[in-house]
N, C-alpha and C positions, 0 to 999 in steps of 0.2 A: 534473256531472263524473263520468266513469267512474273508479272507484277503481283499476282495473288499468292505466289509461293512464299514459304518462310525464308527469311534471310539469315545466313550464317557467315561468321568470320572464323577462319581457321588460321592460327599462327604456326610458324615453323612448317610451312606447307611445301617447302622446296624439296623434301625427300621423305622417305620412310613413312612413319605413321601419319604425318600431316598430309602428304601427297595422297596416300590411300584414303584418308578421310574425306578430302576434297572430292575425289572421284566417286566415293560412295554416296555422299550427300547429293552430288549432281545427279546420280542415277535415280535418286529418290525425289528429284524435281525441286530441290532447294535452290535458291539463288545463293551462290557461294562466292565470297571474297577470299582469295588465297594470299596470305601475307607472309613475307620473309625478307631477309636482306638480299638474297640471291634471286632477284626477279628474273634474270636472264635464263635461268634453268627451269622456269615454270611455264614456258611458252606452250608446252603440250597441254597444261591445265587450262590455259587460256583458250586453246583450240577446242577443248572439251566443253567449254561454256563458263569457266570461272573468270571472275575479274581479278586482276593482279594488283597487289598493294605492296609498296616498299615499307618495311617496318623493322626498326631497330629498337628493341625493348630497353636498351641502355640509354636511349636518347628521347627525352620528353617531347621535344619538338617533332620528332618522327611519329610518336604515338598520337600527338594532337592532330597532325596533318592526316594521318591514316583514318582516324575516326571522323574528322571533318569531311574528308573525301567520301567515305562510305555513306555518311548520313545525307550528304548533298545529292549523291548519285542514286541511292537506293532506299533511303528512309531508315526508320528505327530497326535495330537489330533484334532478332528473335533468339539466336543461339550464338554464344561465344565459346569456341573451343580453344582453350589455353594450352597449346601443345608445345610451343617453342621452349627449348631447354638444352642443356649439355652437361657433361660430367668432366670436371677438372680434377682428375685423380692424381694422387701423389701423397707421400708421407707428410704429416703435419709440419715437421721440421723443414721440409723442402719447398712447400707451396708458399709463395709470397702472399702476404695478406691482401695486396691489391688484386691478385688473381682470385682469392677467396671472396672478396667483396664483389667482384664482377660476377662470380657464380651466383651470388644472392641477387644481384641486380637483374640478371636475366631470368633465373628460375623462380624468383619470388616477388621482388619489388617491381620489376617491369610488368609482370603478370598482374600484380595488384593495381598498378597505375592504369593499365589498359582496362581492367575490370571496372574500376570506379568511374571511368569516363562513359561507360555504356549504361550504368545503373540508373541515372536520372530518367532516361526515356523508358526504360523497363518499368521503373516504379510508377511512372505516369500512366502506363498502359496496364499496370498490374499483371504483367506476364513477362516471361523470359527465362532463359536457361543458361547457366554458366557451367561449362564442363571443363574441369581442371585435369590435366594429364599428369598424374603423379608417378608412382613406381612402387613395386613391392619393397624397394629400398626405403620407403617411408615407414616400414614395419620391421625390417631386418637390417643387417649391416653387410657391407662388402669391404674386402681388404683394400686399404688405401683410398676409400671413398668418403673420408671424413667430411669434407665440405659439401660434396654432392649429396651425401646422405642427410646432412643437416638441412639442406634446402627441401628435401622431400619429406622429412619428418615435420618441418615447419608447414609445408603445404597441407599435410593431414589436418593439423590444428586449424590452420587458416580456413580450410574448406568446411570443417565442422562448425566453426563459429559463424562463418558467412552464411551457411545454409539456414541456420536458425535466425540470424539477423534479418535475412531477406524473406523468410517464410511468410510473415504477415502481409507482404506486398505481392504475393503470388509469383515470386521469382524462385526458381529451383536451382540448387547447386549440387553438382554431382562430381565425384572423384573417380577417375578411371586409373587403375593401377596395373600397368604392363609388367610382365616378367621379361624373360629373355626374348628379344625380337631381332630378326635379321634386318638391321639397318646400319647406317654409318656410325651410329652412336658408340658401339663397343670398340670398333677399330680406332676411332678418334680418342676415346678414353684410354685405351691400352697404349697407344702411341704417346699420349701425353704423360702417362704414368712412367714409361721407360725414359722419356726425355727428362722428367723431373727427378725421379728417384731410382733410375736404372743403375746407378753406381753409388758408392759410399756404403754406409752401414745397412741400408735397406735394399741394396742392389739385388741380391739373389732373390729375396722375397718379391720385390717389384717385378723382376723379369718373369718369375714364375706366375705371379698373379695376372700379368698382362697376357701370358700364354693361355691361362685359364679363361679369361674373358673372350679372347679371340676364338678359342676352341669351342666354348659353350655356345657362342652365337652361331658359329658355323654348323655345329652338329645338333644342337638342341633348340636353337632359336625358332620361334614361330614366325610366320609371315606377317608383315604389317597389317594385312587385311583382317586378321583376327582382332586387332585392337580397333581398327576402323569400324568393324561390325559392332563391337561393344559401344563405341561412341555413338553410332547410329541408334542403337537401342536406347542409350541414355538420352538422346535428343528427341526420340519419337514417341516413347511410351508416355501414357498420361501421368502415371505416378512412378517416376524412376526411383531406383534404389539409391541410397546415399553413396554406395561404392560398387564398382564393377571391377573385378580382378580377372585377368586373362593373360596367357592361356591357362589350361587346366593345371599344368605344372606349377604355375605361379600360385594358384589357390592351395596346392599341396604344401608349398613352402610356407605360406602364411599360416596354414593350419598347424604345421609342425612348430612354427615359432610360438604360436599361441599356447600349444599344449606343453612344451618343454620349459623347464626352468632355464635361466640364463646360462648357467655353467654347462649344462648338457647341450644346449643349442650351440654355444660357442665351440664346444669340442667337436660336435657333428659338422657344423658349418666350416670350422677351421680345417678339418680333414679334407673338405672339398677344395680348399685353397692350399692345402699342404703346408700349413703354418708349422714351422719347426718347433720342437719342444724347447723349453727353457734350458739353457746350458749353464 
């Protein structure tokens, strides 16, 4: 690692967007720490030049140890990419509240805890960049995504407030909002949806929605590199935008959501999911 290069930490680096981001930042000569629970599957990232960190965002001790290791080995952080997250899909009636709380622990509270621990050094240097990976799900809805969507809506407000809270200290906060991407995410979410709500009163809707998620990812999903490139732009430009949305199809969905009233968007988006009419 080059001592003069900027230092970045990428969470959720074991697959998909996180993995692509680590490799992209390395190509641009960043010093990169790749963090995830599955350290064993990141050995190729280590071979490419990244340092590996075990990180469990639901464990405060794990967060403390990861930050301490990074600061002792490499010094103060320049860029934090908060990418780790997952979707626990299922009907509200079917998802245990403990599962919902864990969704918030990973997607919001763990993210916030990690962020607050890197801020003192950034404030002292009056520089730094926090890049939060949200979703177009922070502006739209998806069938049976109640809890996941709630975390992403929360991250929108979190990022807006934090951006202005830190602006006087020279720290920039950016939100990157992916649309459909070819990663493990959709398959995991779909499998969980079928497991949780695949039978009972929501059974047919859940089975259909799971098929839509799998099919959309396979046929319309963009490669993770599209988001990694957006993250690179957010990390490298002098004055980043508050939000980057990718791929192009995701920007179209956000635009339609902004233009249409709720009732019309619900009808249009509901047809995509084949929601049955009231009987």
